[in-house]
C-alpha positions in Angstrom: 95.4 189.3 113.6 92.9 186.9 112.0 94.1 183.5 110.9 93.0 182.3 107.5 90.9 179.2 107.3 92.2 176.5 105.1 90.8 176.8 101.6 89.3 180.3 102.2 91.0 183.4 100.8 91.9 186.3 103.1 89.7 189.3 102.9 92.7 191.7 102.5 93.7 189.9 99.4 90.3 189.6 97.8 90.1 190.7 94.2 88.4 193.9 93.3 85.1 194.1 91.5 86.7 195.0 88.3 88.8 191.8 88.2 85.8 189.5 88.8 85.4 188.5 85.2 89.1 187.9 84.7 89.3 185.8 87.9 86.3 183.8 87.0 87.7 183.0 83.5 91.1 182.0 85.0 89.9 179.8 87.9 88.6 176.3 87.3 85.1 175.6 88.4 86.0 173.1 91.2 88.4 175.7 92.8 85.4 177.1 94.7 84.8 173.8 96.5 86.4 173.6 99.9 89.5 171.3 100.0 88.9 167.9 101.7 91.3 166.3 104.2 94.3 164.7 102.6 94.1 160.8 102.6 96.9 158.4 103.6 96.7 156.6 100.3 98.8 157.9 97.4 97.1 159.2 94.4 96.6 156.6 91.6 99.3 156.6 89.0 98.6 156.6 85.3 100.1 153.1 85.0 97.9 151.4 87.6 95.2 150.4 85.2 97.4 148.9 82.4 99.5 147.1 85.0 96.4 145.6 86.6 95.2 144.4 83.2 98.6 142.8 82.5 98.6 141.1 85.9 95.1 139.8 85.5 96.0 138.6 82.0 99.1 136.8 83.4 97.1 135.3 86.2 94.4 134.0 83.8 97.0 132.5 81.5 98.8 130.8 84.5 95.5 129.5 85.8 94.5 128.1 82.4 97.9 126.4 82.1 97.6 124.9 85.6 94.1 123.6 84.9 95.3 122.1 81.6 98.2 120.4 83.5 95.8 119.1 86.2 93.4 117.8 83.5 96.3 116.1 81.7 97.4 114.4 85.0 93.8 113.3 85.7 93.5 111.8 82.2 96.9 110.0 82.5 95.9 108.7 85.9 92.6 107.4 84.5 94.3 105.7 81.6 96.9 104.1 83.9 94.1 102.9 86.2 92.3 101.3 83.2 95.6 99.7 82.1 96.6 98.7 85.7 95.9 94.9 85.1 98.4 95.0 82.2 100.9 97.3 83.9 101.1 95.5 87.2 102.8 92.3 85.8 105.2 94.5 83.8 106.2 96.5 86.9 106.6 93.4 89.0 108.6 91.8 86.2 111.0 94.8 86.1 111.5 94.7 89.9 112.1 90.9 89.8 114.6 91.5 86.9 116.6 94.0 89.1 117.0 91.2 91.6 117.8 88.5 89.1 120.1 90.5 86.8 123.4 90.4 88.8 123.6 86.6 88.9 122.4 86.4 85.3 125.2 88.9 84.2 127.7 86.7 86.1 126.6 83.6 84.2 126.7 85.5 80.9 130.3 86.5 81.6 131.0 82.8 82.1 129.9 82.4 78.5 126.4 81.0 79.3 123.9 81.6 76.5 121.5 84.4 77.5 118.4 82.1 77.6 120.2 79.4 79.6 121.6 82.0 82.1 118.1 83.5 82.6 116.5 80.1 83.0 119.0 78.9 85.5 118.8 82.0 87.6 115.0 82.0 87.6 114.6 78.3 88.4 117.2 78.6 91.2 115.4 81.6 92.7 112.1 79.8 92.7 113.7 76.8 94.3 115.2 78.9 97.1 111.8 80.6 97.8 110.0 77.2 97.6 112.4 75.6 100.0 112.1 78.6 102.4 108.3 78.3 102.5 108.4 74.5 102.8 110.5 75.0 105.9 108.2 77.7 107.3 104.8 76.1 106.8 105.4 73.0 108.9 106.6 75.2 111.8 103.5 77.3 111.6 101.2 74.2 111.4 103.0 72.5 114.3 102.8 75.5 116.6 99.4 76.7 115.6 97.7 74.5 118.2 100.0 75.8 121.0 99.2 79.4 120.0 95.5 78.7 119.9 95.6 77.2 123.5 97.6 80.2 124.6 95.1 82.6 123.0 92.2 80.8 124.7 94.0 81.0 128.1 94.7 84.7 127.5 91.0 85.3 126.7 90.0 83.6 129.9 92.5 85.8 131.9 90.9 88.8 130.2 87.5 87.6 131.1 88.5 87.1 134.8 90.1 90.6 134.8 86.9 92.2 133.4 84.7 90.5 135.9 86.9 91.6 138.8 87.7 95.1 140.1 87.8 97.8 139.0 85.3 97.0 136.1 83.2 94.4 138.0 81.2 93.4 134.9 78.9 90.5 135.5 78.7 87.3 133.6 75.4 88.3 132.1 76.9 91.5 130.7 79.8 89.6 129.1 77.3 87.1 127.7 75.2 89.8 126.2 78.2 91.4 124.6 79.2 88.0 123.1 75.6 87.4 121.9 75.6 90.9 120.2 78.8 90.0 118.4 77.4 86.7 117.3 74.2 88.3 116.1 76.1 90.9 114.2 78.1 88.3 112.5 75.0 86.3 111.6 73.2 89.3 110.3 76.1 90.2 108.0 76.9 86.6 107.0 76.0 87.4 103.4 78.3 90.3 103.2 81.1 88.3 104.9 80.6 85.6 102.4 80.9 88.2 99.6 84.1 89.5 101.1 85.5 86.0 101.3 84.7 85.3 97.7 86.3 88.7 96.8 89.3 87.7 98.7 89.6 84.4 96.9 89.3 86.1 93.6 92.0 88.6 94.6 94.3 85.7 95.6 93.6 84.0 92.2 94.3 87.3 90.3 97.4 87.8 92.4 98.7 84.3 91.4 98.1 85.0 87.8 99.9 88.3 88.0 102.8 86.6 89.8 103.1 84.0 87.0 103.0 86.7 84.3 105.6 88.8 86.2 108.0 85.8 86.4 107.6 85.1 82.7 108.2 88.7 81.9 111.2 88.8 84.2 112.7 85.9 82.3 112.4 87.8 79.0 113.7 91.0 80.6 116.9 89.4 81.9 117.4 87.4 78.7 116.9 90.3 76.3 117.3 93.2 78.6 120.7 94.5 77.3 119.1 94.8 73.8 116.3 97.0 74.9 118.1 100.3 75.5 119.9 100.2 72.1 116.7 99.4 70.4 114.8 102.2 72.2 117.5 104.7 71.6 117.6 103.8 67.9 113.9 104.7 67.5 114.6 108.3 68.4 116.8 110.9 66.7 120.4 111.5 67.4 119.6 114.4 69.7 117.1 112.4 71.8 119.1 109.2 72.0 121.6 110.3 74.6 118.7 111.4 76.9 116.8 108.2 76.4 119.9 106.1 77.2 120.8 108.3 80.3 117.3 108.2 81.7 117.1 104.4 81.1 120.4 103.9 83.0 119.4 106.2 85.9 116.0 104.6 86.4 117.4 101.1 86.3 120.1 102.1 88.8 117.5 103.6 91.1 115.3 100.5 91.1 118.3 98.3 91.7 119.5 100.5 94.5 116.0 100.4 96.1 115.9 96.6 96.1 119.4 96.2 97.5 118.8 98.9 100.1 115.5 97.4 101.3 116.9 93.9 101.2 119.9 94.9 103.4 117.6 96.8 105.9 115.2 93.8 106.0 118.0 91.3 106.6 119.4 93.4 109.5 115.9 93.9 111.1 115.0 90.2 110.7 118.3 89.0 112.1 118.3 91.0 115.3 114.6 90.8 116.0 114.7 87.1 115.3 117.7 86.7 117.6 115.8 88.4 120.4 112.7 86.2 119.8 114.9 83.1 119.9 116.6 84.1 123.1 113.2 84.8 124.7 111.9 81.4 123.5 109.0 83.0 121.5 107.4 80.6 119.0 107.4 81.1 115.3 110.8 82.7 115.2 111.5 81.9 111.6 108.1 83.0 110.2 108.3 86.2 112.1 111.8 86.8 110.9 110.7 86.2 107.3 107.7 88.5 107.8 110.1 91.2 109.1 112.4 90.8 106.1 109.6 91.2 103.5 108.0 94.0 105.6 111.1 96.1 105.0 110.1 96.4 101.3 107.2 98.5 102.5 109.1 101.4 104.2 107.9 102.5 107.7 104.5 100.7 107.6 105.9 97.3 106.9 108.3 97.4 109.9 105.5 98.6 112.1 103.2 95.7 111.1 105.9 93.1 111.4 106.9 94.4 114.9 103.2 94.4 116.0 102.9 90.7 115.0 106.0 89.8 116.9 104.7 91.6 120.1 101.3 90.0 119.7 102.7 86.4 119.4 104.9 87.1 122.4 102.0 88.3 124.4 99.8 85.3 123.5 102.5 82.7 124.1 104.8 84.1 126.8 102.8 86.8 128.6 103.0 90.5 128.9 106.5 90.6 130.4 108.0 88.9 127.4 105.8 91.0 125.1 107.2 94.2 126.7 110.8 93.0 126.2 110.0 92.2 122.5 108.5 95.6 122.1 111.7 97.2 123.4 113.8 95.1 121.1 111.7 96.0 118.1 111.8 99.7 118.9 115.6 99.7 119.4 116.2 97.8 116.2 113.9 100.0 114.2 115.4 103.2 115.7 118.9 102.1 114.8 117.7 101.3 111.3 115.7 104.5 110.8 118.3 106.9 112.3 121.6 105.2 111.2 121.1 102.8 108.3 118.3 104.6 106.3 120.0 108.0 106.2 123.3 106.4 105.0 121.6 104.2 102.4 119.1 106.8 101.2 121.8 109.5 100.9 123.7 107.0 98.7 120.7 105.7 96.7 117.2 107.1 96.5 117.8 110.5 98.2 114.2 110.9 99.3 113.1 112.7 102.4 111.3 110.7 105.1 108.2 112.8 104.6 108.2 112.0 100.9 108.5 108.3 101.7 105.6 108.4 104.1 103.4 110.3 101.6 104.3 107.9 98.8 103.5 104.8 100.9 100.2 106.4 102.1 99.1 107.5 98.6 100.1 104.1 97.1 98.2 102.2 99.8 95.0 104.3 99.4 95.0 103.9 95.6 96.2 100.3 95.1 96.2 98.6 98.5 99.1 96.5 99.7 100.8 96.5 96.3 100.5 100.3 96.2 102.3 100.5 99.5 105.1 98.4 98.1 105.3 100.3 94.8 104.8 103.8 96.1 108.4 104.5 97.1 110.1 103.2 93.9 107.6 105.1 91.8 108.3 108.3 93.8 112.0 107.7 93.4 111.6 107.4 89.6 109.6 110.6 89.5 112.4 112.3 91.4 115.0 110.9 89.0 113.1 112.4 86.0 112.6 115.7 87.8 116.3 116.0 88.7 117.3 115.1 85.1 115.0 117.8 83.6 116.2 120.3 86.2 119.9 119.6 85.4 119.2 119.8 81.7 117.5 123.2 82.1 120.5 124.4 84.1 122.9 123.3 81.4 124.7 120.6 83.5 124.5 118.0 80.7 123.2 115.1 82.7 123.3 112.8 79.7 127.1 112.8 79.9 128.4 109.9 82.0 131.0 110.2 84.7 133.7 109.0 82.3 133.0 111.9 79.9 131.1 109.8 77.4 127.6 109.8 76.1 125.5 107.4 74.1 125.0 108.0 70.4 123.4 106.0 67.6 125.4 105.1 64.5 124.8 102.7 61.6 123.1 102.6 58.2 120.1 101.0 56.6 121.2 97.5 57.5 121.0 98.2 61.3 121.8 100.7 64.0 124.3 100.4 66.8 124.6 102.3 70.1 128.1 103.5 70.8 129.7 105.8 73.4 131.5 108.9 72.2 133.7 111.1 74.3 132.6 114.6 75.0 135.2 116.2 77.2 138.3 115.7 75.1 137.3 114.4 71.7 140.0 113.1 69.4 140.3 111.2 66.1 139.0 107.7 66.4 138.0 108.0 70.1 134.4 106.8 69.7 134.1 103.6 71.6 131.5 100.9 71.6 129.6 100.3 74.8 130.5 97.4 77.2 130.1 93.8 76.0 126.9 93.2 77.9 125.3 96.3 76.5 126.5 96.3 72.9 123.9 94.9 70.5 122.2 95.8 67.3 119.3 98.2 67.9 116.6 95.8 66.9 113.6 94.7 69.0 114.2 91.5 71.1 113.4 88.3 69.3 
């Protein structure tokens, strides 16, 4: 028996000569071509082409939308960069106002006029800061000579170690290295002078911004309660609750950030300063103050302050004391980072540590030391807006307060007033005015 080859008809079943014309008319022309091997890929469906077109169209639309969003962000960043000299005092003034508002509110509840309460709190704060620095500066000036002598002795010890084993560098080689450093400084004297002038200009600009920020902080804490009603009244009834809710949430976030970092800074400064005092390291108070203010720059500030403490201990007391100070700094910072920060951030900013690091890095690369300070609160405000929009899209009504009320604008042509109306269980006559320190006609501050 002969086996049939694939695609080739058997001879026994071949058509007769009389049927050739009928078979030719009935069989397609490609039937005579030998059948190829079957592929592993399935045959294309009829919908592949239209679906591919729809996918490419959707991808093109999404890409165009993404490019437009990126272009909009670039334009916004460029505009903010151009307006940075104006925005910086405003931002600093708002941050100062978050610190000064609690005592101002207490004085206003004691029936102090708003302007007098703001002035008293601002002057008292400046007096406290001035007294602190007047206490620190004499200590630094009095111990600067001792530190200089200790640093000179330390350099001599380093020189003796370099000239001895295992390096065995000669005096001539050390002298050549020193001469090279001196020549490099002399050759770049003009650039160094330019950097010095730039630094002086930056200090002057910083003082001007500080004065403007203090003036703005005075007006913020004097007229601040009138701002939210006025801003809400400029919008429609549908937008006013969202404006008020976002204003409250952003203000609460900034206040929480300041309180959180102040508490962390105080704990770090107290325990590190206590260790420095026990070890008889000089400049205990300045180093403690530096540690306190360094806490307002998360992660990086604590590292820099701890490095200064170890360096002063190394210069003044030797490497054994410096090693002990390093251990103290690491232990305090580990307790702060693993115990205090998670508790406080879970209660306040609710930002992941990676987000904090990226915010500090991005702020420092864009705006220097001020950017490192402002990076975290700006990131926290962006997170607040994102969460608010997300909850609004999910139908969770984030504009409704915990007590079941939301802000609404009422009034007539003579003026508008912001009131809180109940949402959960409304009833006749249940619309309530806001608290006494928030209730005000919705007009711009005088």
